[in-house]
Structures are given as structure tokens and as C-alpha cells.
NULUMZA-345535 format. One record per residue: chain; x, y, z of N, C-alpha, C, O in turn; residue number from 0. Coordinates in nm, 2 decimals. Layout:
<nodes>
+----+--------+--------+--------+--------+--------+--------+--------+--------+--------+--------+--------+--------+-----+
! ch !    n.X !    n.Y !    n.Z !   ca.X !   ca.Y !   ca.Z !    c.X !    c.Y !    c.Z !    o.X !    o.Y !    o.Z !   i !
+----+--------+--------+--------+--------+--------+--------+--------+--------+--------+--------+--------+--------+-----+
!  A !      X !      Y !      Z !      X !      Y !      Z !      X !      Y !      Z !      X !      Y !      Z ! NUM !
...
+----+--------+--------+--------+--------+--------+--------+--------+--------+--------+--------+--------+--------+-----+
</nodes>
This chain:
<nodes>
+----+--------+--------+--------+--------+--------+--------+--------+--------+--------+--------+--------+--------+-----+
! ch !    n.X !    n.Y !    n.Z !   ca.X !   ca.Y !   ca.Z !    c.X !    c.Y !    c.Z !    o.X !    o.Y !    o.Z !   i !
+----+--------+--------+--------+--------+--------+--------+--------+--------+--------+--------+--------+--------+-----+
!  A !   8.88 !  10.83 !  12.99 !   9.03 !  10.80 !  13.01 !   9.06 !  10.67 !  12.94 !   8.99 !  10.57 !  12.96 !   0 !
!  A !   9.16 !  10.67 !  12.85 !   9.24 !  10.56 !  12.81 !   9.30 !  10.45 !  12.84 !   9.41 !  10.48 !  12.90 !   1 !
!  A !   9.29 !  10.37 !  12.83 !   9.38 !  10.25 !  12.93 !   9.47 !  10.22 !  12.83 !   9.46 !  10.26 !  12.72 !   2 !
!  A !   9.58 !  10.10 !  12.88 !   9.66 !  10.08 !  12.81 !   9.64 !   9.93 !  12.68 !   9.72 !   9.89 !  12.59 !   3 !
!  A !   9.49 !   9.88 !  12.73 !   9.42 !   9.81 !  12.64 !   9.35 !   9.85 !  12.53 !   9.34 !   9.78 !  12.43 !   4 !
!  A !   9.28 !   9.99 !  12.57 !   9.23 !  10.06 !  12.45 !   9.37 !  10.11 !  12.35 !   9.37 !  10.10 !  12.22 !   5 !
!  A !   9.47 !  10.17 !  12.41 !   9.58 !  10.21 !  12.31 !   9.61 !  10.07 !  12.19 !   9.62 !  10.07 !  12.07 !   6 !
!  A !   9.62 !   9.96 !  12.28 !   9.66 !   9.85 !  12.19 !   9.60 !   9.83 !  12.08 !   9.65 !   9.81 !  11.97 !   7 !
!  A !   9.45 !   9.83 !  12.12 !   9.35 !   9.79 !  12.03 !   9.35 !   9.89 !  11.92 !   9.35 !   9.85 !  11.80 !   8 !
!  A !   9.36 !  10.02 !  11.94 !   9.34 !  10.17 !  11.85 !   9.48 !  10.14 !  11.74 !   9.48 !  10.20 !  11.63 !   9 !
!  A !   9.60 !  10.04 !  11.79 !   9.71 !  10.05 !  11.70 !   9.73 !   9.93 !  11.64 !   9.84 !   9.91 !  11.60 !  10 !
!  A !   9.65 !   9.84 !  11.64 !   9.65 !   9.71 !  11.55 !   9.60 !   9.76 !  11.42 !   9.50 !   9.84 !  11.40 !  11 !
!  A !   9.70 !   9.69 !  11.32 !   9.67 !   9.72 !  11.18 !   9.75 !   9.87 !  11.12 !   9.73 !   9.92 !  11.01 !  12 !
!  A !   9.85 !   9.92 !  11.23 !   9.91 !  10.02 !  11.22 !  10.04 !  10.00 !  11.22 !  10.09 !   9.89 !  11.26 !  13 !
!  A !  10.12 !  10.12 !  11.17 !  10.28 !  10.10 !  11.23 !  10.31 !  10.13 !  11.33 !  10.26 !  10.22 !  11.40 !  14 !
!  A !  10.42 !  10.02 !  11.39 !  10.47 !  10.06 !  11.52 !  10.61 !  10.05 !  11.52 !  10.69 !  10.03 !  11.42 !  15 !
!  A !  10.65 !  10.07 !  11.65 !  10.80 !  10.04 !  11.70 !  10.81 !  10.00 !  11.79 !  10.76 !  10.05 !  11.89 !  16 !
!  A !  10.88 !   9.86 !  11.80 !  10.90 !   9.76 !  11.94 !  11.04 !   9.77 !  11.99 !  11.14 !   9.74 !  11.92 !  17 !
!  A !  11.04 !   9.80 !  12.10 !  11.18 !   9.78 !  12.15 !  11.19 !   9.70 !  12.25 !  11.13 !   9.70 !  12.36 !  18 !
!  A !  11.30 !   9.59 !  12.21 !  11.32 !   9.49 !  12.30 !  11.41 !   9.54 !  12.39 !  11.48 !   9.64 !  12.39 !  19 !
!  A !  11.41 !   9.43 !  12.50 !  11.49 !   9.41 !  12.63 !  11.67 !   9.42 !  12.59 !  11.76 !   9.47 !  12.66 !  20 !
!  A !  11.70 !   9.36 !  12.44 !  11.84 !   9.34 !  12.42 !  11.89 !   9.50 !  12.36 !  12.00 !   9.54 !  12.38 !  21 !
!  A !  11.81 !   9.57 !  12.31 !  11.79 !   9.72 !  12.28 !  11.80 !   9.73 !  12.15 !  11.84 !   9.84 !  12.10 !  22 !
!  A !  11.75 !   9.57 !  12.07 !  11.70 !   9.60 !  11.93 !  11.58 !   9.66 !  11.95 !  11.52 !   9.68 !  12.05 !  23 !
!  A !  11.56 !   9.72 !  11.78 !  11.41 !   9.77 !  11.79 !  11.38 !   9.70 !  11.65 !  11.47 !   9.66 !  11.58 !  24 !
!  A !  11.22 !   9.69 !  11.62 !  11.15 !   9.63 !  11.53 !  11.08 !   9.72 !  11.50 !  11.01 !   9.77 !  11.59 !  25 !
!  A !  11.07 !   9.76 !  11.36 !  10.95 !   9.87 !  11.34 !  10.86 !   9.78 !  11.23 !  10.91 !   9.71 !  11.14 !  26 !
!  A !  10.72 !   9.80 !  11.24 !  10.66 !   9.72 !  11.10 !  10.56 !   9.74 !  11.17 !  10.56 !   9.79 !  11.28 !  27 !
!  A !  10.41 !   9.67 !  11.07 !  10.27 !   9.64 !  11.12 !  10.23 !   9.58 !  11.21 !  10.28 !   9.47 !  11.21 !  28 !
!  A !  10.14 !   9.63 !  11.30 !  10.13 !   9.55 !  11.39 !  10.01 !   9.46 !  11.37 !   9.90 !   9.51 !  11.39 !  29 !
!  A !  10.02 !   9.32 !  11.33 !   9.92 !   9.23 !  11.29 !   9.81 !   9.18 !  11.40 !   9.69 !   9.16 !  11.38 !  30 !
!  A !   9.88 !   9.16 !  11.52 !   9.79 !   9.07 !  11.64 !   9.88 !   9.09 !  11.73 !  10.00 !   9.09 !  11.70 !  31 !
!  A !   9.83 !   9.10 !  11.86 !   9.87 !   9.06 !  11.99 !   9.78 !   8.98 !  12.08 !   9.66 !   8.96 !  12.05 !  32 !
!  A !   9.84 !   8.93 !  12.18 !   9.76 !   8.83 !  12.26 !   9.79 !   8.88 !  12.40 !   9.89 !   8.95 !  12.42 !  33 !
!  A !   9.70 !   8.84 !  12.49 !   9.73 !   8.88 !  12.65 !   9.89 !   8.86 !  12.70 !   9.93 !   8.90 !  12.81 !  34 !
!  A !   9.97 !   8.79 !  12.61 !  10.07 !   8.78 !  12.69 !  10.20 !   8.89 !  12.61 !  10.32 !   8.89 !  12.64 !  35 !
!  A !  10.14 !   8.96 !  12.53 !  10.20 !   9.08 !  12.49 !  10.28 !   9.02 !  12.37 !  10.37 !   9.09 !  12.33 !  36 !
!  A !  10.25 !   8.91 !  12.32 !  10.32 !   8.84 !  12.21 !  10.27 !   8.90 !  12.08 !  10.16 !   8.94 !  12.06 !  37 !
!  A !  10.37 !   8.91 !  12.01 !  10.33 !   9.04 !  11.85 !  10.34 !   8.96 !  11.74 !  10.44 !   8.87 !  11.74 !  38 !
!  A !  10.26 !   8.97 !  11.65 !  10.32 !   8.92 !  11.53 !  10.33 !   9.09 !  11.41 !  10.23 !   9.16 !  11.40 !  39 !
!  A !  10.40 !   9.10 !  11.38 !  10.45 !   9.22 !  11.28 !  10.46 !   9.17 !  11.15 !  10.50 !   9.05 !  11.13 !  40 !
!  A !  10.43 !   9.28 !  11.04 !  10.43 !   9.22 !  10.94 !  10.52 !   9.37 !  10.86 !  10.53 !   9.49 !  10.90 !  41 !
!  A !  10.56 !   9.32 !  10.72 !  10.70 !   9.43 !  10.68 !  10.79 !   9.45 !  10.77 !  10.85 !   9.55 !  10.74 !  42 !
!  A !  10.83 !   9.42 !  10.84 !  10.89 !   9.40 !  10.96 !  11.06 !   9.47 !  10.94 !  11.14 !   9.40 !  10.87 !  43 !
!  A !  11.11 !   9.56 !  11.00 !  11.24 !   9.62 !  10.98 !  11.30 !   9.57 !  11.10 !  11.23 !   9.55 !  11.19 !  44 !
!  A !  11.43 !   9.54 !  11.12 !  11.51 !   9.51 !  11.24 !  11.63 !   9.62 !  11.25 !  11.71 !   9.62 !  11.17 !  45 !
!  A !  11.63 !   9.72 !  11.35 !  11.74 !   9.79 !  11.37 !  11.83 !   9.76 !  11.51 !  11.77 !   9.74 !  11.61 !  46 !
!  A !  11.96 !   9.77 !  11.51 !  12.05 !   9.72 !  11.62 !  12.13 !   9.91 !  11.63 !  12.17 !   9.98 !  11.53 !  47 !
!  A !  12.14 !   9.95 !  11.72 !  12.19 !  10.07 !  11.74 !  12.18 !  10.18 !  11.61 !  12.27 !  10.22 !  11.55 !  48 !
!  A !  12.00 !  10.20 !  11.59 !  11.98 !  10.28 !  11.49 !  12.01 !  10.26 !  11.37 !  11.95 !  10.32 !  11.29 !  49 !
!  A !  12.11 !  10.14 !  11.33 !  12.12 !  10.11 !  11.19 !  12.02 !   9.98 !  11.13 !  11.99 !   9.88 !  11.19 !  50 !
!  A !  11.99 !  10.01 !  11.03 !  11.87 !   9.88 !  10.96 !  12.00 !   9.76 !  10.95 !  12.12 !   9.78 !  10.91 !  51 !
!  A !  11.94 !   9.64 !  11.00 !  12.04 !   9.51 !  11.01 !  11.97 !   9.43 !  10.89 !  12.03 !   9.40 !  10.79 !  52 !
!  A !  11.82 !   9.39 !  10.91 !  11.73 !   9.30 !  10.82 !  11.62 !   9.35 !  10.80 !  11.58 !   9.46 !  10.85 !  53 !
!  A !  11.56 !   9.28 !  10.72 !  11.40 !   9.30 !  10.65 !  11.37 !   9.21 !  10.68 !  11.46 !   9.13 !  10.66 !  54 !
!  A !  11.24 !   9.14 !  10.73 !  11.16 !   9.06 !  10.73 !  11.00 !   9.07 !  10.71 !  10.92 !   9.16 !  10.76 !  55 !
!  A !  10.98 !   8.96 !  10.65 !  10.81 !   8.99 !  10.58 !  10.73 !   9.02 !  10.72 !  10.67 !   9.12 !  10.76 !  56 !
!  A !  10.74 !   8.89 !  10.79 !  10.64 !   8.88 !  10.92 !  10.75 !   8.86 !  11.00 !  10.87 !   8.86 !  10.96 !  57 !
!  A !  10.69 !   8.86 !  11.12 !  10.79 !   8.86 !  11.25 !  10.73 !   8.86 !  11.37 !  10.65 !   8.94 !  11.42 !  58 !
!  A !  10.78 !   8.72 !  11.45 !  10.67 !   8.71 !  11.57 !  10.75 !   8.75 !  11.67 !  10.86 !   8.74 !  11.64 !  59 !
!  A !  10.73 !   8.81 !  11.78 !  10.80 !   8.87 !  11.91 !  10.73 !   8.81 !  12.03 !  10.61 !   8.77 !  12.03 !  60 !
!  A !  10.83 !   8.79 !  12.14 !  10.76 !   8.72 !  12.23 !  10.74 !   8.81 !  12.33 !  10.83 !   8.90 !  12.34 !  61 !
!  A !  10.65 !   8.83 !  12.41 !  10.61 !   8.95 !  12.51 !  10.70 !   8.95 !  12.58 !  10.76 !   9.05 !  12.59 !  62 !
!  A !  10.74 !   8.85 !  12.66 !  10.83 !   8.89 !  12.77 !  10.98 !   8.96 !  12.73 !  11.05 !   9.01 !  12.81 !  63 !
!  A !  11.00 !   8.95 !  12.58 !  11.14 !   9.05 !  12.54 !  11.08 !   9.18 !  12.53 !  11.19 !   9.24 !  12.54 !  64 !
!  A !  10.99 !   9.26 !  12.52 !  10.93 !   9.34 !  12.47 !  10.95 !   9.46 !  12.59 !  10.91 !   9.45 !  12.70 !  65 !
!  A !  11.01 !   9.56 !  12.56 !  11.02 !   9.68 !  12.68 !  10.92 !   9.79 !  12.64 !  10.86 !   9.84 !  12.73 !  66 !
!  A !  10.89 !   9.83 !  12.52 !  10.78 !   9.91 !  12.50 !  10.74 !   9.92 !  12.34 !  10.82 !   9.90 !  12.26 !  67 !
!  A !  10.58 !   9.95 !  12.31 !  10.54 !   9.94 !  12.18 !  10.51 !  10.08 !  12.17 !  10.44 !  10.12 !  12.27 !  68 !
!  A !  10.53 !  10.17 !  12.07 !  10.52 !  10.27 !  12.02 !  10.46 !  10.28 !  11.88 !  10.52 !  10.22 !  11.78 !  69 !
!  A !  10.33 !  10.37 !  11.86 !  10.28 !  10.39 !  11.73 !  10.37 !  10.51 !  11.67 !  10.43 !  10.61 !  11.72 !  70 !
!  A !  10.36 !  10.46 !  11.52 !  10.46 !  10.55 !  11.43 !  10.40 !  10.61 !  11.35 !  10.28 !  10.61 !  11.37 !  71 !
!  A !  10.45 !  10.66 !  11.26 !  10.38 !  10.75 !  11.15 !  10.39 !  10.63 !  11.02 !  10.45 !  10.53 !  11.03 !  72 !
!  A !  10.31 !  10.67 !  10.93 !  10.31 !  10.57 !  10.77 !  10.48 !  10.55 !  10.75 !  10.57 !  10.64 !  10.76 !  73 !
!  A !  10.47 !  10.40 !  10.71 !  10.62 !  10.34 !  10.67 !  10.62 !  10.41 !  10.50 !  10.71 !  10.39 !  10.43 !  74 !
+----+--------+--------+--------+--------+--------+--------+--------+--------+--------+--------+--------+--------+-----+
</nodes>
């Protein structure tokens, strides 16, 4: 049986989609995360209402804003 921690370890270095409580979505490569679910993403794109709004090289997301994290296909 896989635990949430197993899942998070398995997606490090892979493309992810991160939904925030504000409704915004960030897509990028998960560089690292900590026990508070703070995330560092690389090659990050910001989507609002499904539309691309910005591109960032690196982004830091505070864990208390995260609604979910999903593994995605290669960008």
C-alpha cells in the first residue's frame, strides 16, 4: 500500500499540477518540498481560469495555500 508520503517522494523531479485555494493552478517540475507542504517548482506556468497568465523560472508556493498536487505528463 502506498502512502501520501510515498507518492510525494515518487513525483519529485517530475511535472506536477498544483491547485491553490485561490483557484489558480501552477504547473511545473517539482524541485523539492518540505514537511509543511511548501513547494519549489521549476519551469513554472501560472494558469487562472484555465488560461496561461505567466511563466516563471522558479516558484515557491507556501503549503497552506495548496489544495492538491497531481502528477502530470511531461511538458
